N, C-alpha and C positions, 0 to 999 in steps of 0.2 A: 608426482602422480596422484598422491592422496588428495590433492586439491580438486582433481577431476572426478573423484569417486562419487560424490553426490549427483553430478551430471550424468555419469554413466549409469548409476542406479535408476535415476529418473527415466533415462532413455530405455533401459531394459524393462521397467515397469510399463511404460507407455506402449512399447512394442508388444509386450505380453498381453496387455489389455486389448489391443487391437486384434491380435491373432485370436485370442479367446472369444471376443465378440463376434468376429466373422465366422469362426468355426462352429459356435454354438447356435447361431441364429437359425440355420435350417432345421434344427431339431426342436426349437422352442416356439417358433412362429406359427401362426395359423396358416392352413393350407386350403383356403377357400378361393379358388380362382374363378373369375367370371370375365365377361367381355369388357366391362367397364374398368376393371382393375388392370387389364392388359393394355388398355388404350393409353395413348400419350396424353398427359395433362398439360393444358396451356392456360392456366389461371382462370379456370371456369368457362373458357370459351371452347366451343366445339372445335376439335382439331381439323385443320384443312387437309384435304387429301394431297399427298406428295407423290411425285413420279417414282417409278420403281428404283431408279438409281439414286434417289435423294434429290431434293430440290436445290436450287441455287439460292444462297443467301444474298440479300441486297448488300451492296458495298457499304451502306450506312453502318451496318453492324461492325465491320472491320475498322472503319474510320473511328467509330466511337471507342472501340477497344484500344486502338493506337493512341487516341487522345488520353484515355484513362492511364495508360502506361506512361506517357510523357509527363503528365502532371503528378502521377504517383511517384515517379523517380525524382521529381523536383522536391517533393516532401521528404523523401529518403535522404537527399543531400542536405536538407536544412537541419536535420537532427544533429549530425556530427558537428556541423558549424555552430549550432547553438551551444553544444556542450563545450567546445574548445574556443568559444568566442574571446575569452580573456587572453588566451595565449596568442591568438592570431593578430589581435590589434587592428590597426587601420588597414593593413594589407588584406586581412580576412574580410573586413567590411566591404572594401572595394570589390574584391572578387565575388562576394555574394550578391552585391548590387548588380554587377555585370551578368551574373548567372540569372538572376530574377528578371532583369531587363530582357535577356535573350528568350526566356520562357514567355514573358509577356508579349514579345513580338510574335512568337509562334501562336499564342492565344489570340492576338488581334488578327493575325492572318486567317486562322480557322474561323473566327467570328465573321470576318469580312466575306469569306467564301461560303458562308452559311452552313458550316460544318456542324454547328450546334443545334440547328433546327431539326426537329424530329417530325417530319411529315411523311 
């Protein structure tokens, strides 16, 4: 259990700092509210009016998010493989080549379907 003590101390310190920061902010921050401060900020562009129930997002946003997740997961699987490369030998190499080929096929499909064009 003593091996986990530094991790536990770090977690308690991080949680304490987070709670302290959130609880002290209303008392220390400035309280000058105006219309510009309460408006949504969209990278310097005037916000477009939205319907009362909220607007519909284009499907392109969801597709981009899913693509990010797919390729991010690929990178996550590459790290353990790189660490254990010596122990896996040829079997590990073949498995990783098959995995990367599968991801590249998905990438080619998305590219062919123009999923990467941002118009």
